[in-house]
Each structure stands twice: as C-alpha cells, then as structure tokens.
Backbone as CSV, one residue per row, in Angstrom:
resi,resn,N_x,N_y,N_z,CA_x,CA_y,CA_z,C_x,C_y,C_z
1,MET,112.047,-136.595,17.008,111.746,-137.125,18.315,110.281,-136.850,18.640
2,ASP,109.689,-137.759,19.345,108.281,-137.645,19.742,108.105,-136.463,20.695
3,THR,107.113,-135.626,20.423,106.904,-134.434,21.250,106.452,-134.788,22.657
4,SER,105.744,-135.905,22.826,105.319,-136.287,24.170,106.521,-136.636,25.038
5,MET,107.550,-137.199,24.443,108.770,-137.497,25.183,109.473,-136.203,25.578
6,GLN,109.488,-135.227,24.705,110.109,-133.953,25.024,109.367,-133.274,26.166
7,ASN,108.055,-133.301,26.129,107.267,-132.691,27.191,107.490,-133.406,28.519
8,SER,107.590,-134.714,28.484,107.811,-135.490,29.691,109.145,-135.117,30.332
9,ARG,110.164,-135.016,29.539,111.477,-134.644,30.073,111.452,-133.229,30.602
10,SER,110.791,-132.349,29.910,110.715,-130.964,30.334,109.991,-130.851,31.672
11,GLN,108.917,-131.586,31.846,108.177,-131.539,33.103,109.018,-132.099,34.241
12,THR,109.758,-133.151,33.981,110.633,-133.721,35.000,111.717,-132.726,35.383
13,ASP,112.290,-132.069,34.391,113.309,-131.056,34.675,112.720,-129.902,35.469
14,ASP,111.506,-129.513,35.136,110.835,-128.440,35.871,110.612,-128.838,37.332
15,LEU,110.198,-130.075,37.549,109.980,-130.544,38.919,111.288,-130.558,39.705
16,LYS,112.349,-130.990,39.066,113.655,-131.021,39.739,114.132,-129.607,40.065
17,ALA,113.923,-128.682,39.164,114.315,-127.288,39.410,113.483,-126.690,40.538
18,ARG,112.194,-126.995,40.534,111.308,-126.489,41.589,111.714,-127.054,42.946
19,LYS,112.076,-128.334,42.968,112.513,-128.974,44.205,113.792,-128.314,44.724
20,ALA,114.730,-128.054,43.843,115.982,-127.401,44.243,115.704,-126.005,44.803
21,HIS,114.801,-125.287,44.167,114.452,-123.941,44.619,113.818,-123.977,46.012
22,LEU,112.887,-124.894,46.221,112.227,-124.994,47.519,113.199,-125.424,48.613
23,ASN,114.129,-126.314,48.278,115.149,-126.710,49.252,116.029,-125.525,49.637
24,ALA,116.360,-124.687,48.663,117.164,-123.494,48.948,116.390,-122.533,49.856
25,LEU,115.081,-122.401,49.625,114.265,-121.553,50.496,114.236,-122.084,51.927
26,LEU,114.145,-123.399,52.072,114.151,-123.978,53.412,115.472,-123.715,54.122
27,LYS,116.566,-123.795,53.375,117.876,-123.512,53.971,117.938,-122.067,54.444
28,LEU,117.409,-121.145,53.644,117.393,-119.737,54.045,116.554,-119.527,55.298
29,MET,115.431,-120.205,55.353,114.539,-120.052,56.497,115.137,-120.656,57.759
30,GLY,116.031,-121.604,57.598,116.658,-122.258,58.739,117.869,-121.510,59.270
31,SER,118.118,-120.333,58.736,119.261,-119.541,59.180,119.103,-119.160,60.651
32,PRO,120.208,-119.147,61.387,120.117,-118.848,62.819,119.699,-117.407,63.127
33,TRP,119.877,-116.489,62.193,119.528,-115.098,62.466,118.068,-114.774,62.147
34,VAL,117.341,-115.751,61.624,115.923,-115.544,61.320,115.098,-115.936,62.545
35,LYS,114.292,-115.002,63.028,113.444,-115.264,64.193,112.247,-116.112,63.765
36,ALA,112.056,-117.226,64.446,110.957,-118.130,64.119,109.631,-117.559,64.632
37,THR,108.655,-117.490,63.755,107.312,-117.028,64.116,106.316,-118.081,63.658
38,THR,105.067,-117.852,63.947,104.022,-118.771,63.507,103.961,-118.816,61.986
39,ILE,104.069,-117.646,61.368,104.048,-117.589,59.897,105.233,-118.363,59.331
40,HIS,106.389,-118.210,59.978,107.601,-118.912,59.553,107.370,-120.424,59.588
41,SER,106.803,-120.902,60.683,106.542,-122.340,60.826,105.536,-122.841,59.798
42,LEU,104.470,-122.083,59.586,103.459,-122.485,58.609,104.040,-122.521,57.192
43,THR,104.865,-121.539,56.887,105.495,-121.494,55.568,106.416,-122.681,55.370
44,ALA,107.222,-122.995,56.379,108.134,-124.139,56.299,107.352,-125.435,56.107
45,ASN,106.243,-125.579,56.819,105.413,-126.787,56.674,104.811,-126.882,55.277
46,ALA,104.398,-125.757,54.727,103.832,-125.748,53.378,104.891,-126.123,52.345
47,ILE,106.104,-125.620,52.518,107.197,-125.951,51.596,107.518,-127.437,51.689
48,LYS,107.551,-127.976,52.894,107.826,-129.406,53.070,106.738,-130.266,52.429
49,ALA,105.498,-129.841,52.541,104.394,-130.573,51.907,104.538,-130.536,50.388
50,GLU,104.906,-129.387,49.850,105.107,-129.255,48.400,106.268,-130.135,47.938
51,LEU,107.343,-130.201,48.732,108.475,-131.060,48.391,108.061,-132.529,48.379
52,SER,107.217,-132.901,49.310,106.717,-134.276,49.358,105.903,-134.598,48.105
53,LEU,105.069,-133.672,47.689,104.265,-133.854,46.476,105.168,-133.977,45.246
54,ILE,106.180,-133.143,45.174,107.118,-133.196,44.043,107.844,-134.536,44.020
55,ASP,108.265,-135.023,45.192,108.932,-136.326,45.258,108.023,-137.436,44.738
56,GLN,106.741,-137.380,45.104,105.798,-138.386,44.617,105.654,-138.322,43.101
57,GLN,105.583,-137.108,42.562,105.457,-136.950,41.114,106.701,-137.454,40.393
58,LEU,107.859,-137.186,40.957,109.101,-137.660,40.337,109.202,-139.177,40.374
59,LYS,108.733,-139.794,41.468,108.750,-141.257,41.564,107.844,-141.891,40.501
60,ARG,106.686,-141.259,40.268,105.761,-141.787,39.252,106.369,-141.699,37.861
61,ARG,107.170,-140.687,37.620,107.751,-140.482,36.287,108.934,-141.405,36.016
62,SER,109.563,-141.903,37.067,110.747,-142.742,36.829,110.411,-144.198,36.702
C-alpha cells in the first residue's frame, strides 16, 4: 500500500480523535457544578475555535 495513503488515513484518524477529546472537555466544562469564570469562558472559546479548525481540515480531506 502507498505510504502517503497510510499517512493520510492516520492524520484523519488523529483529527477525529482530537475532536472527540475536545468535545469531551467541553462537556466536562459545561458541568453544573463548575463555577464559570473568565478563564473558563476563554478556554471554552479556544476549544470551540480549535474544533472549528478541525472540522475544516476534515472537510478538506473528504
């Protein structure tokens, strides 16, 4: 099998795993017992921006 194809699949799998991980972090941050602070909001916004970037990369690969 062509190594470039293997690398492409591996990168796509990595992006999907990273997306799942970031989504899980957002769920944890959205817990009702977590007090929302400025840092909390900034972190959530950064995670959402990263998820948006990952979605764009996945769209380009498909």
